[in-house]
C-alpha positions as CSV (number, residue, x, y, z in Angstrom):
1,M,-51.8,-17.1,8.7
2,A,-48.3,-18.6,8.1
3,V,-47.4,-18.2,11.8
4,L,-50.6,-19.9,12.9
5,F,-50.2,-22.6,10.3
6,L,-46.6,-23.4,11.6
7,D,-47.8,-23.2,15.1
8,S,-50.3,-26.0,14.3
9,A,-47.8,-27.9,12.2
10,Q,-45.2,-28.2,15.0
11,K,-47.6,-30.6,16.7
12,S,-47.1,-33.0,13.8
13,L,-43.3,-32.2,13.6
14,P,-42.3,-31.6,17.2
15,K,-38.5,-31.8,16.6
16,T,-38.5,-29.8,13.4
17,E,-37.0,-26.4,13.0
18,L,-39.7,-24.0,11.6
19,M,-38.8,-21.1,9.4
20,I,-40.6,-18.3,7.4
21,I,-38.7,-16.8,4.5
22,T,-39.8,-13.3,3.6
23,P,-38.5,-10.6,1.2
24,R,-39.3,-7.7,3.5
25,N,-40.8,-6.4,6.8
26,K,-38.5,-8.6,9.0
27,N,-38.6,-6.3,12.0
28,M,-42.4,-6.1,12.0
29,L,-42.8,-9.8,11.5
30,Q,-40.3,-10.6,14.3
31,D,-42.5,-8.5,16.7
32,F,-45.5,-10.5,15.5
33,L,-43.5,-13.7,16.2
34,S,-42.3,-12.7,19.7
35,A,-44.5,-15.4,21.4
36,Y,-43.4,-18.1,18.9
37,P,-39.6,-18.8,19.7
38,R,-39.6,-22.0,17.6
39,I,-40.4,-20.1,14.4
40,N,-37.4,-18.5,12.8
41,L,-37.4,-15.7,10.3
42,V,-35.1,-15.2,7.4
43,E,-35.2,-12.1,5.1
44,V,-34.1,-12.8,1.5
45,N,-33.7,-9.9,-0.9
46,R,-31.1,-8.2,-3.1
47,R,-29.7,-6.2,-0.2
48,N,-28.7,-9.2,1.9
49,F,-28.5,-11.8,-0.8
50,L,-25.0,-13.2,0.0
51,R,-25.7,-13.6,3.7
52,A,-29.1,-15.1,3.0
53,L,-27.6,-17.4,0.4
54,F,-25.2,-18.8,3.0
55,I,-28.1,-19.4,5.5
56,L,-30.2,-21.1,2.8
57,A,-27.2,-23.2,1.6
58,K,-27.0,-24.6,5.2
59,I,-30.7,-25.4,5.2
60,S,-30.5,-27.2,1.9
61,L,-28.0,-29.7,3.4
62,R,-30.8,-31.0,5.8
63,K,-33.9,-32.9,5.1
64,T,-36.3,-30.0,4.4
65,L,-40.0,-29.6,3.9
66,V,-41.0,-26.4,2.0
67,I,-44.5,-25.0,1.6
68,N,-44.3,-22.5,-1.3
69,S,-46.1,-20.3,-0.9
70,V,-48.6,-18.7,1.6
71,S,-49.7,-16.3,-1.2
72,F,-51.1,-17.4,-4.4
73,G,-51.2,-16.2,-8.0
74,K,-48.0,-14.1,-7.6
75,V,-45.1,-16.5,-7.1
76,P,-42.1,-15.3,-9.2
77,F,-39.9,-17.7,-11.0
78,L,-36.9,-17.2,-8.7
79,V,-39.0,-18.0,-5.6
80,R,-40.2,-21.2,-7.3
81,V,-36.5,-22.1,-8.0
82,L,-35.6,-21.3,-4.4
83,G,-38.1,-23.9,-3.2
84,V,-36.5,-26.5,-5.5
85,L,-33.0,-25.7,-4.3
86,L,-34.0,-25.9,-0.6
87,T,-35.4,-29.4,-1.2
88,I,-32.6,-30.7,-3.3
89,R,-31.5,-33.2,-0.6
90,P,-33.0,-36.7,-0.9
91,R,-36.2,-37.2,1.1
92,S,-36.8,-33.4,1.2
93,K,-40.3,-32.3,0.0
94,L,-41.7,-29.3,-1.8
95,A,-45.4,-28.4,-2.1
96,M,-47.1,-25.5,-3.8
97,F,-50.4,-24.4,-5.3
98,S,-50.7,-25.4,-9.0
99,D,-52.1,-22.0,-9.9
100,S,-49.3,-20.1,-8.1
101,W,-47.3,-19.7,-11.3
102,R,-47.6,-16.6,-13.4
103,G,-45.6,-17.8,-16.4
104,K,-45.6,-20.9,-18.6
105,F,-43.4,-23.6,-17.4
106,P,-43.6,-27.4,-17.8
107,D,-45.3,-29.3,-15.0
108,G,-43.7,-32.3,-13.4
109,D,-42.3,-33.7,-10.2
110,F,-39.4,-31.3,-10.4
111,W,-41.7,-28.5,-9.1
112,G,-42.9,-30.6,-6.2
113,N,-46.4,-31.6,-5.1
114,K,-49.1,-29.4,-6.4
115,I,-52.8,-28.9,-5.7
116,A,-55.2,-26.3,-6.9
117,F,-56.0,-23.4,-4.6
118,D,-59.6,-23.7,-3.5
119,Y,-61.1,-20.2,-3.4
120,K,-64.1,-21.4,-1.5
121,K,-61.9,-22.3,1.5
122,I,-60.0,-19.9,3.7
123,V,-56.2,-19.5,3.2
124,Y,-55.4,-21.5,6.4
125,E,-57.5,-24.4,5.2
126,N,-55.7,-24.4,1.9
127,L,-52.4,-24.5,3.6
128,T,-53.5,-27.6,5.6
129,R,-54.5,-29.2,2.4
130,L,-50.9,-28.7,1.1
131,F,-49.6,-30.2,4.4
132,N,-51.9,-33.2,4.0
133,V,-50.6,-33.8,0.5
134,L,-47.1,-34.3,2.0
135,G,-48.5,-37.0,4.4
136,F,-48.9,-34.9,7.5
137,N,-52.1,-34.2,9.5
138,I,-52.9,-30.8,10.9
139,S,-56.0,-29.3,12.6
140,K,-58.3,-27.4,10.2
141,T,-59.2,-25.1,13.1
142,V,-57.4,-21.7,13.0
143,P,-55.6,-21.4,16.4
144,I,-55.8,-18.3,18.6
145,Y,-52.9,-16.0,18.2
146,N,-50.5,-15.7,21.1
147,F,-48.6,-12.5,21.9
148,I,-46.4,-11.1,24.7
149,S,-48.8,-8.8,26.5
150,D,-47.7,-5.2,27.1
151,E,-49.9,-3.5,29.6
152,G,-47.9,-0.3,29.3
153,V,-49.4,0.5,25.9
154,L,-52.9,0.8,27.5
155,L,-51.6,3.2,30.1
156,K,-49.6,5.2,27.6
157,Y,-52.7,6.0,25.5
158,N,-55.2,6.2,28.4
159,L,-57.1,3.1,27.5
160,A,-56.4,1.0,30.6
161,S,-59.5,2.1,32.5
162,E,-61.8,3.0,29.7
163,K,-64.2,1.1,27.5
164,Y,-63.3,1.6,23.9
165,V,-63.9,0.4,20.3
166,V,-61.1,-0.1,17.9
167,I,-61.8,1.2,14.3
168,H,-59.3,0.3,11.6
169,P,-60.6,2.0,8.5
170,S,-57.7,1.7,6.1
171,A,-56.8,-1.1,3.7
172,F,-53.6,-1.7,1.7
173,V,-55.4,0.0,-1.3
174,P,-58.4,2.3,-1.2
175,K,-60.6,0.0,-3.2
176,R,-60.7,-2.4,-0.3
177,S,-62.2,0.1,2.1
178,L,-64.9,2.8,2.2
179,P,-64.4,6.5,1.4
180,A,-63.4,8.7,4.3
181,N,-66.8,10.5,4.6
182,R,-68.5,7.1,5.3
183,W,-66.0,6.3,8.0
184,S,-66.6,9.7,9.5
185,E,-70.3,8.9,9.7
186,I,-69.5,5.6,11.5
187,F,-67.4,7.5,14.0
188,K,-70.3,9.9,14.6
189,Y,-72.8,7.1,15.1
190,V,-70.7,5.3,17.7
191,S,-70.0,8.5,19.6
192,D,-73.7,9.8,19.4
193,N,-75.2,6.5,20.5
194,F,-72.6,5.2,22.8
195,P,-71.0,8.2,24.4
196,N,-69.3,6.2,27.1
197,M,-67.3,4.3,24.4
198,K,-64.0,5.8,23.4
199,I,-62.8,5.2,19.8
200,A,-59.2,4.0,19.3
201,I,-58.1,4.5,15.7
202,T,-55.4,2.3,14.3
203,G,-53.5,2.3,11.0
204,S,-50.0,2.4,9.6
205,R,-47.9,5.6,8.9
206,E,-49.0,5.2,5.3
207,D,-52.6,5.7,6.4
208,L,-52.1,9.1,8.1
209,I,-53.5,11.2,5.3
210,F,-56.6,9.0,4.9
211,I,-57.3,9.0,8.6
212,Q,-56.8,12.7,8.8
213,K,-59.6,13.1,6.2
214,I,-61.8,11.0,8.5
215,M,-60.9,13.1,11.5
216,D,-61.6,16.3,9.5
217,G,-65.2,15.1,9.1
218,I,-65.9,14.7,12.8
219,S,-66.2,16.9,15.8
220,S,-63.2,17.4,18.0
221,E,-65.5,16.7,21.0
222,I,-65.7,13.0,20.0
223,Q,-63.5,10.9,22.4
224,T,-60.7,9.4,20.3
225,A,-57.3,8.0,20.7
226,N,-55.5,8.3,17.3
227,L,-52.9,5.5,17.4
228,T,-52.1,5.7,13.7
229,G,-48.5,4.8,13.0
230,R,-47.6,4.6,16.7
231,L,-47.9,0.9,17.5
232,E,-45.6,-2.1,17.2
233,M,-47.4,-5.3,16.3
234,A,-47.5,-6.7,19.8
235,E,-48.8,-3.3,21.1
236,L,-51.5,-3.3,18.5
237,A,-52.5,-6.9,19.5
238,K,-52.8,-5.8,23.1
239,V,-55.0,-2.8,22.1
240,I,-57.3,-4.9,20.0
241,D,-57.4,-7.8,22.5
242,N,-58.5,-5.3,25.3
243,C,-61.2,-3.6,23.2
244,K,-64.9,-4.2,23.5
245,F,-65.5,-4.3,19.8
246,Y,-63.5,-4.1,16.6
247,I,-64.7,-2.4,13.3
248,G,-62.5,-2.7,10.3
249,A,-62.0,-2.9,6.6
250,D,-61.2,-6.1,4.8
251,T,-57.4,-6.0,5.6
252,G,-54.7,-7.8,7.5
253,I,-55.4,-6.2,10.9
254,S,-58.9,-7.5,10.7
255,H,-57.3,-10.9,10.7
256,L,-55.4,-10.0,13.8
257,A,-58.8,-9.3,15.4
258,G,-60.0,-12.5,13.9
259,V,-57.3,-14.7,15.4
260,L,-57.8,-13.0,18.7
261,R,-61.5,-14.0,18.4
262,K,-62.7,-10.5,19.0
263,K,-66.3,-9.3,18.5
264,S,-65.9,-7.7,15.1
265,L,-67.7,-6.0,12.3
266,I,-65.8,-6.4,9.0
267,I,-66.6,-4.3,6.0
268,G,-65.8,-7.0,3.4
269,N,-65.7,-7.6,-0.3
270,L,-66.1,-10.6,-2.5
271,S,-63.0,-10.4,-4.6
272,N,-61.2,-12.8,-2.3
273,P,-63.7,-14.7,-0.1
274,S,-60.8,-17.0,1.0
275,W,-59.3,-14.1,2.9
276,L,-62.4,-13.1,4.8
277,P,-62.2,-14.0,8.6
278,T,-65.0,-16.5,8.4
279,Y,-63.1,-18.6,11.0
280,N,-63.9,-16.0,13.7
281,E,-67.3,-17.0,15.2
282,N,-67.5,-13.6,16.8
283,A,-67.3,-11.7,13.5
284,V,-70.1,-10.2,11.4
285,I,-68.9,-9.8,7.8
286,L,-70.9,-7.4,5.6
287,T,-70.9,-7.4,1.8
288,N,-73.4,-6.6,-0.9
289,D,-73.5,-8.6,-4.1
290,E,-76.3,-6.7,-5.8
291,N,-74.1,-5.1,-8.4
292,C,-71.0,-7.2,-7.7
293,T,-69.0,-8.7,-10.6
294,C,-66.2,-10.2,-8.5
295,D,-65.3,-13.8,-9.6
296,G,-63.9,-14.7,-6.2
297,K,-60.4,-15.1,-7.6
298,K,-59.2,-11.5,-7.6
299,G,-61.0,-10.9,-10.9
300,G,-64.0,-9.0,-12.1
301,D,-64.3,-5.3,-12.9
302,C,-66.3,-4.7,-9.7
303,F,-65.6,-1.0,-9.1
304,Y,-67.2,2.4,-8.6
305,V,-65.1,5.5,-9.1
306,I,-65.7,8.0,-6.4
307,D,-63.6,11.2,-6.3
308,G,-61.0,9.6,-8.6
309,E,-60.6,6.5,-6.5
310,K,-61.8,3.0,-7.2
311,Y,-63.8,1.1,-4.6
312,Y,-65.4,-2.3,-4.7
313,R,-69.1,-2.2,-5.5
314,C,-69.7,-5.0,-3.0
315,M,-68.4,-2.7,-0.3
316,I,-69.8,0.6,-1.4
317,D,-73.3,-1.0,-1.8
318,I,-73.3,-2.0,1.9
319,N,-76.2,-0.1,3.4
320,Q,-75.0,2.3,6.1
321,E,-78.0,1.4,8.2
322,D,-76.8,-2.3,8.2
323,I,-73.5,-1.1,9.6
324,Y,-75.2,0.9,12.3
325,G,-77.6,-1.9,13.1
326,N,-74.8,-4.4,13.7
327,I,-72.8,-1.9,15.8
328,T,-75.9,-1.5,18.0
329,K,-76.4,-5.2,18.4
330,I,-73.0,-5.5,20.0
331,L,-72.6,-2.2,21.9
332,A,-76.1,-2.2,23.3
333,K,-75.5,-5.4,25.3
334,K,-75.6,-4.7,29.0
335,N,-72.8,-7.2,29.8
336,L,-70.3,-5.8,27.3
């Protein structure tokens, strides 16, 4: 969302240098930014602190606008101080969400312009509100993600001439997905009812064990291309962009499908409705609030424990038949 936000912001600031400061994952993010040459990336952490300090010192000598931060509720003290230091030059500006601070510290202009994060709005819309506070206008419409297309990845994994569905079953933590056996049943349903449709499975290296559990629950005769841990970000974007349908848990890759405007079925939860890809008009988002106690702000003890793992009730309570029905609505279309 930070990339797409800056992509929109550059229309209001056409001569401005744009930068994302991140503590980790620079290589992955650079791949994601390959089609956005105007957006620079700086990694700041303990390992490269002196070099990063030199870069940031140069930035602080210019008139600077800092939006701190894309995330909310977990902004450490040093990150907050960094925002102040980067905007120490007169006419520089700092903006942040007022509930982005974990500790107790006096309010005041020293910490920049502050607004409350609105959990009823998506993250992108909240970022535009911060931008507006600083006196700039930006479109509230989430732009489509651009990437440098790599046709070779489709040839490499035999997807170039086949119809296929992408299924991304893993989330950052188990509670934001479904147990492996339920994903196995989804794989079986797609294969049994749409045998001409190959299944491309995506995930990170950390997801290999979970996805192997899914694979252990299905027949080896089901047509699959297991791409788990094999794709760079631009390659993943190409695989998703070329698919007929995307099915995924409520996780970051589902947002990649969202900003590509793919026909999608998202197994969502209500702990953070602001992160659901509601901006994608081609997405169906399933949740079930029958036994949900989420408060919409990452709070609420909304869990079932299954085989020792916690899962959101608002995901587990989603009826499997509802999942199948929505899959059929898309894949049964003759012009797909």
